[in-house]
C-alpha positions in Angstrom: 130.3 95.1 72.1 128.7 95.8 75.2 130.8 97.9 78.0 129.8 98.3 81.6 130.8 100.0 84.6 131.0 98.8 87.8 132.9 98.3 91.4 134.3 95.2 92.1 135.8 94.4 95.6 134.7 98.2 96.4 137.0 99.1 93.5 135.7 101.0 90.2 136.2 98.9 87.0 135.1 98.3 83.6 134.9 95.5 81.5 132.7 93.9 78.3 129.6 91.7 79.4 128.7 88.8 77.5 127.0 85.5 77.7 129.8 83.8 80.1 129.8 87.1 82.5 132.3 89.7 82.3 135.7 90.7 81.0 137.3 93.2 83.3 139.2 95.5 80.9 140.4 98.1 83.6 142.7 95.3 84.7 144.5 95.6 81.2 143.8 99.7 80.2 143.6 100.8 83.3 146.5 102.3 83.7 146.1 104.2 80.8 142.5 104.6 80.5 141.2 104.8 84.1 137.4 104.8 83.4 135.2 103.6 80.5 134.8 107.3 79.4 138.2 108.0 78.7 138.3 104.3 77.0 135.8 105.5 74.3 137.6 108.5 73.8 140.4 106.6 71.7 139.3 104.8 69.1 142.3 103.0 68.7 141.7 102.0 72.8 138.3 101.1 71.4 140.0 98.6 68.8 142.1 97.3 71.1 139.3 96.4 73.5 137.0 94.6 70.8 139.8 92.2 69.7 140.7 91.5 73.6 140.3 87.5 74.3 136.9 86.9 76.4 138.7 84.4 78.5 139.3 85.5 81.6 135.6 86.0 83.6 134.2 87.5 86.3 130.8 86.2 87.5 127.5 89.5 86.9 126.9 89.0 90.5 130.2 89.6 91.9 130.2 93.7 90.6 127.7 96.5 91.9 126.9 98.1 88.7 127.6 101.6 88.2 125.7 104.1 85.5 127.4 103.4 82.5 129.5 106.4 82.2 129.5 107.7 86.1 130.8 110.4 85.0 129.7 112.2 82.1 130.4 116.2 81.8 126.9 116.8 80.2 123.4 115.1 80.3 120.9 116.5 77.9 117.6 115.2 77.6 114.7 115.4 75.0 111.2 116.1 76.0 108.1 115.1 74.2 110.1 113.1 71.5 107.2 110.3 70.6 104.0 111.4 68.9 102.2 109.1 71.5 103.8 111.3 74.2 103.1 114.8 72.6 99.3 113.6 72.4 99.3 112.8 76.2 100.4 116.2 77.4 98.7 117.9 74.4 102.5 119.2 73.6 102.3 122.2 70.9 106.0 123.6 71.2 107.5 123.6 67.5 111.0 123.4 68.8 112.8 120.7 70.3 112.4 120.6 74.0 115.5 120.3 76.1 116.3 119.8 79.3 119.4 118.9 81.7 120.4 115.7 84.3 123.5 116.0 86.9 125.5 113.2 86.9 125.1 112.6 90.7 121.3 111.8 90.1 122.3 108.4 88.1 122.0 104.8 89.5 123.3 101.5 88.1 121.8 98.1 86.8 120.1 96.6 89.3 121.0 99.4 92.0 117.9 100.7 94.0 116.3 103.8 92.4 115.2 106.3 95.4 111.6 107.5 95.5 111.7 111.4 97.0 110.3 111.8 100.1 108.2 114.7 99.1 106.2 113.2 96.3 103.5 110.9 95.6 104.0 111.4 92.2 106.7 109.5 91.4 106.9 108.6 87.9 108.6 106.3 85.2 110.0 107.3 81.9 111.7 104.5 79.8 114.7 105.9 77.2 117.3 105.1 74.7 120.5 107.1 75.8 123.3 107.8 73.0 126.9 108.3 74.6 129.4 110.3 72.4 132.3 109.0 71.5 134.4 111.8 70.0 134.6 115.5 70.4 131.4 117.3 68.6 130.6 120.5 68.0 128.3 122.0 65.0 128.0 119.3 63.3 125.3 118.3 60.9 122.9 115.3 61.1 124.0 113.8 58.1 127.4 113.1 59.8 126.5 112.6 63.3 126.8 109.0 63.2 130.5 109.2 63.3 130.1 110.6 66.6 128.3 108.2 68.6 130.4 105.5 70.7 127.1 103.6 71.6 123.5 103.4 73.0 121.9 102.2 76.5 118.9 102.4 78.6 117.5 105.0 80.9 114.5 104.8 83.3 114.5 108.6 83.4 112.5 108.7 86.9 110.3 112.0 87.4 108.9 113.8 90.5 106.1 114.8 88.3 104.6 117.3 91.6 107.9 119.4 91.3 108.0 119.5 87.7 105.0 122.0 86.9 105.9 123.8 83.2 109.8 123.1 83.0 111.6 120.1 83.8 114.9 120.7 86.3 113.2 120.3 89.6 111.7 117.0 88.4 114.4 115.2 86.9 117.4 116.0 89.5 116.4 114.4 93.0 119.4 111.7 93.9 119.7 108.2 92.7 116.4 108.9 90.7 117.7 108.2 87.2 118.9 104.4 86.0 121.5 103.9 83.6 122.4 100.8 82.0 123.4 98.0 82.2 125.7 98.8 79.1 127.0 100.6 76.2 126.0 98.8 73.2 128.9 99.8 70.7 127.4 101.4 67.0 128.5 98.7 65.3 126.2 96.8 66.5 123.3 98.5 66.5 123.7 99.8 62.4 119.8 101.2 62.2 117.5 102.2 65.4 114.2 103.0 63.5 113.0 99.2 64.0 114.2 98.7 67.7 111.5 98.2 70.0 111.8 100.1 73.3 109.7 99.3 76.3 109.0 99.6 80.2 107.6 96.7 82.4 106.4 97.7 85.7 105.9 95.0 88.1 105.6 92.4 85.3 102.9 94.6 82.9 103.9 96.2 80.0 102.7 99.8 80.7 105.2 101.8 78.0 106.1 100.3 73.9 107.0 102.3 70.9 109.6 101.8 68.3 112.6 104.4 67.8 111.7 105.2 64.6 108.7 107.0 66.1 110.9 110.0 67.8 109.9 113.2 66.3 113.6 114.1 66.5 115.7 111.5 65.2 119.3 111.4 66.9 121.2 112.5 64.2 119.2 115.4 64.2 119.1 115.9 68.0 122.9 115.7 67.9 123.1 118.9 65.1 120.8 121.0 67.1 122.4 120.0 70.4 126.3 120.4 69.3 125.2 123.9 67.5 124.9 125.8 71.3 127.1 123.7 73.2 130.1 121.3 72.4 130.0 117.8 72.9 133.0 115.5 75.0 133.5 111.6 74.8 131.1 110.5 77.2 128.3 113.2 77.4 125.2 111.4 77.2 121.9 112.2 74.9 118.4 111.1 76.7 115.9 110.9 73.4 112.6 111.3 74.9 110.1 108.7 76.3 107.1 106.8 75.3 103.6 107.0 75.8 102.1 105.5 78.6 103.8 107.2 81.8 101.8 106.8 85.0 100.6 110.2 84.9 98.1 110.0 82.1 96.9 106.9 83.1 93.6 106.6 84.6 93.8 106.1 87.5 97.4 107.7 87.7 100.0 105.1 88.4 103.0 106.1 90.1 106.2 104.3 91.6 106.2 103.2 95.3 108.8 101.3 97.1 108.9 97.4 96.2 108.4 98.1 92.8 110.3 96.1 90.0 111.3 98.7 87.0 112.2 97.7 83.6 113.5 99.1 80.5 113.8 96.8 77.3 115.6 98.0 73.8 115.9 95.2 71.3 119.9 94.7 70.4 120.8 97.3 73.2 119.8 96.1 76.8 117.5 95.3 79.6 117.6 97.6 82.5 116.1 96.2 85.4 115.8 98.3 88.9 113.3 98.4 91.8 112.1 101.0 93.6 113.0 102.1 97.3 112.1 105.0 99.5 115.0 107.6 100.7 
């Protein structure tokens, strides 16, 4: 099942995306579960949603997509988590690299990603996003799967000339991270290892790898993070970007107004955005 958050007629909603369009679940569940975060936090509600008839459909072009989880309590990001990316940046850290993103930095599928006026080094990074489905604290990697609601695509826009030796200032400009189009529930993605991730800029593939090449796999990431902080339903973990970022190309390749950027992950989704100036 693929679940999306959106505005319809100016009101927030959520529903199931499928080949015929979107079935709006918020009409049926909204009084008890006002948003997608609250729906996925209840396993019984998620099971009911999977059985909900898909005959009532609204066209995809009638909604404005929001970030899959518009209101996460936490967004935690893993840096330097692919072998080729570590080579590009000559990364030598032995511990997992983590930083945070703020929820107001996100936009949804088909919405403009905003290039800040203070940079000429606005970079792309296509990533897998993991959405937590159950309260999660100090769990083992072997048990991590049962705490995942699903997966999505993320374009982690990076302001490189504000990043320096840390990440927070380069990752938290308004409307620079795209998240979507949907949450693909974990039952549809039993194995991540062989899935391809790619980033497409103006029709040209600029990043490509396989999720199995992550240095720290998703269960290990969840074990590590949940050791020091309590994760809640709707929290998002962004798992790192493959090699091929614009900063390390010769010559460098940065995002500019009018560019079309796409992140595609097998079985999970196809996120599309355009770049606009602030």
